[in-house]
N, C-alpha and C positions, 0 to 999 in steps of 0.2 A: 864266421863260421867257426865252432870250436872243433878242433881235433878229437878223435877218439881217446886219445891220452888224457887229454885235457878233461874231459868228460869222466872217463874212470877214474883219475885223481880226485875229483871233486865229488862224486859219487862215492870213494872210498874214506874222505874225509866224513860225509854225511853218514855213512853207514856204520861208524864205528860203536852208535849204540847197539845194533844189532849183533855184533861180532863179540862184543864184550869189553872192549877197548874204546869207549866213549872219549875219552881226552887224547889218547895215545894217536889215533887214527889221524885226526885232523893236524897234530903237529908233525907226524910223519910226513903227510901231503904238503905241509908250509916248508920241510927242509927237503924235499925230493925237487919241489917244482920251483922256476923260476917266472912262471907266468902269472902276469898281475890277477886273472879271472881266478884262477885256481887258489892263489893265495888269499884272496878275497872270501872264498865260499870257506876255505879249510878255518880262517878267522873266524867267520860266522858260526859254522859248525862248532869250532872250540869254546867261544863264546856262550852260547847255549847251553851245551852240556856242562861248562861249570856253571851257569845259571840254574841250571837244572838240579846238579849236585847240591848245591848251596839251597836252594829252595827244599829238596828234599830233604836235608839234614834239619832244617827250621820248623819244617812241618812234622818230621819226627819227634822234637822236643815238643812241639804243640800239641801232640796227642794227649799228653796229660791233662790239657784244657779241652779236649774231644774236638775243637777245633781242626785239629791238623788230621784227623783221617778222611775229611772230603777232600782238603788240600793234597793229602798226598796222592788220592784218586786222581784229582785232576791234574797232577806231576805227571803222573804214570801214563794217563791219556795224551797228555803233550807230547811226553818224550817219545811216543811212539809215531803220532801221527804228522806232527812238522817236518821231522827227518824225510818220512815217506814223501812228503809233499815237496821237499828241497830237494829229493834225488830224482823225483818225476821233473821237476822244473829245469833242473841242470841239464839233465839228460835231453830235454827239448832247447836248449843254448840259452835258457832265460836266466837272467841274475838274480838269484832268490835271496831276500833278506827276512829272517825269522823277526815274527812279532815280539817288541820290545828290546830282546837281547840285540836284535839286528840293528836298531837305531843307535845302540850305545855302543856295539863294535864298529860303526860306520864312523860313528865321530873322533873315536880315539885313533 
């Protein structure tokens, strides 16, 4: 069973994108907590946000080829939907892993 502090720190890590500090919030959660579950969730959030930032930059460059516009829309939707799902799962006490980036983060 997760404590309220664990749930709060995990939610903070995933909420960073909505607060305006998408990469800094998971780093704060990593530094503040010594719990393994919180660290795993913070790493998941950090990996996802870095991946979305990189994908956004690449899509921005691809706008000149007109393929970047739909990619930016998909990235924008993913950046909003997946953190919300992560917060809901973490508050319920479930270990959430982001699609694609979660697999990479868990291997490292």
